[in-house]
C-alpha positions in Angstrom: 16.1 42.9 14.7 12.8 43.1 12.9 11.6 41.2 9.9 9.3 43.1 7.6 7.4 41.5 4.8 5.6 43.3 2.1 3.2 42.0 -0.3 2.7 45.5 -2.3 2.3 45.2 -5.8 5.3 47.5 -6.5 8.2 47.7 -3.9 10.0 51.0 -3.8 13.5 50.7 -4.9 16.0 53.3 -5.4 17.0 52.2 -9.1 18.4 54.9 -11.2 18.7 53.2 -14.3 15.5 53.1 -16.5 16.0 49.6 -18.1 16.9 48.1 -14.6 13.7 49.3 -13.0 11.7 47.7 -15.9 13.8 44.4 -15.5 12.7 44.3 -11.8 9.3 45.3 -12.3 8.9 42.4 -15.3 10.9 39.7 -12.8 8.3 40.7 -9.8 5.4 40.3 -12.1 6.7 37.1 -13.4 7.4 35.7 -9.8 3.9 36.7 -8.8 2.5 35.0 -11.7 4.5 32.0 -10.9 3.3 32.0 -7.2 -0.2 32.4 -8.3 0.2 29.3 -10.7 1.7 27.6 -7.9 -1.0 28.1 -5.6 -3.9 27.1 -8.0 -2.0 23.9 -8.7 -1.6 23.1 -5.1 -5.2 23.5 -4.6 -6.0 21.3 -7.4 -3.7 18.7 -6.0 -5.2 19.0 -2.6 -8.5 18.6 -4.3 -7.4 15.5 -6.1 -6.0 13.8 -3.1 -9.1 14.3 -1.1 -11.0 12.9 -4.0 -9.2 10.0 -4.3 -9.0 9.4 -0.5 -12.9 9.5 -0.4 -13.2 7.3 -3.4 -10.9 4.6 -1.8 -12.9 4.7 1.2 -16.1 4.6 -0.6 -15.4 1.7 -2.5 -14.1 -0.4 0.4 -17.2 0.4 2.3 -19.2 -0.7 -1.0 -17.3 -4.0 -1.1 -17.9 -4.5 2.6 -21.4 -3.8 2.7 -21.1 -0.7 5.2 -23.2 2.2 5.3 -21.4 4.9 3.4 -21.8 7.5 6.1 -19.0 5.9 8.0 -16.6 7.5 5.5 -16.6 10.7 7.5 -15.4 8.9 10.7 -12.9 6.8 8.7 -11.4 9.9 6.9 -11.1 11.8 10.1 -9.2 8.8 11.7 -6.7 7.9 9.0 -4.1 9.8 7.5 -2.8 7.4 4.8 -5.8 6.0 3.1 -5.8 2.9 1.3 -7.6 -0.4 1.1 -5.6 -2.1 3.8 -5.6 0.8 6.4 -9.6 1.2 5.8 -10.0 -2.4 6.5 -8.1 -2.4 9.4 -10.1 0.4 10.8 -13.5 -1.4 10.1 -12.1 -4.4 11.9 -11.1 -2.2 14.9 -14.0 0.3 15.0 -16.9 -1.6 13.0 -18.6 -2.3 16.1 -19.5 1.5 16.5 -22.1 1.1 13.4 -22.8 -2.8 13.5 -20.3 -4.2 11.2 -18.4 -7.4 12.0 -15.5 -8.7 10.3 -16.1 -11.8 8.2 -14.0 -14.7 8.3 -12.8 -15.9 5.4 -14.8 -19.0 3.8 -13.3 -21.7 2.2 -15.6 -23.7 -0.2 -15.3 -27.2 -0.6 -13.4 -27.3 -4.0 -10.7 -25.2 -2.2 -10.6 -27.4 0.7 -10.3 -30.3 -1.7 -7.4 -28.7 -3.4 -5.6 -28.2 -0.3 -6.0 -31.6 1.0 -4.3 -32.8 -2.4 -1.5 -30.3 -1.9 -0.8 -31.5 1.6 -0.9 -35.2 0.5 1.7 -34.3 -2.4 4.0 -32.4 -0.2 3.9 -35.0 2.5 5.2 -37.9 0.2 7.3 -35.8 -1.8 11.1 -36.6 -2.1 13.0 -33.7 -0.8 16.6 -33.0 -2.0 17.7 -33.8 1.4 15.9 -37.2 1.5 17.2 -38.0 -2.0 20.8 -37.2 -0.7 20.4 -39.3 2.6 19.0 -42.5 0.5 21.9 -42.2 -2.0 24.2 -41.8 0.9 22.9 -45.1 2.5 22.8 -46.9 -0.6 26.5 -46.4 -1.3 27.3 -47.4 1.7 25.3 -50.4 1.9 27.5 -53.6 2.3 25.3 -56.3 1.4 22.5 -57.0 -1.2 20.1 -57.4 1.8 20.6 -53.8 3.2 20.1 -52.5 -0.5 16.5 -54.4 -0.5 15.7 -53.1 3.0 16.3 -49.4 1.8 14.2 -50.0 -1.4 11.3 -51.4 0.9 11.6 -48.7 3.3 11.1 -46.1 0.4 7.7 -47.4 -0.7 
């Protein structure tokens, strides 16, 4: 069994009807025009995708202060280009061109805010603490037990 593929402008068909032959010719012509348009649009899409990838890599490199020539290496290694994948690649391979991942710095204001949050959450009354306190208060049999419960909550 052989498969033959022709790409001739006009295929020879034995069509006896004059109108049918014209219709086939028109359909083939429309099909060729559609295929040509699809090919053009696919090429444009490929160009836009390539440009977007390059732009994303360039932006990440600029943000991190890395030599833009590293983009060639990154684009060869990474299929799905996004900010996270480029950052991950830099963390793994940055030593090839002198890049070292910077540790996140916490300034004094952020550290103070974190401490305040910690103090609030440590002394906060959570629902389970409130239920436990209510249960012990309801089960107290004397005024002394109630006073000791109140003092323990301070």
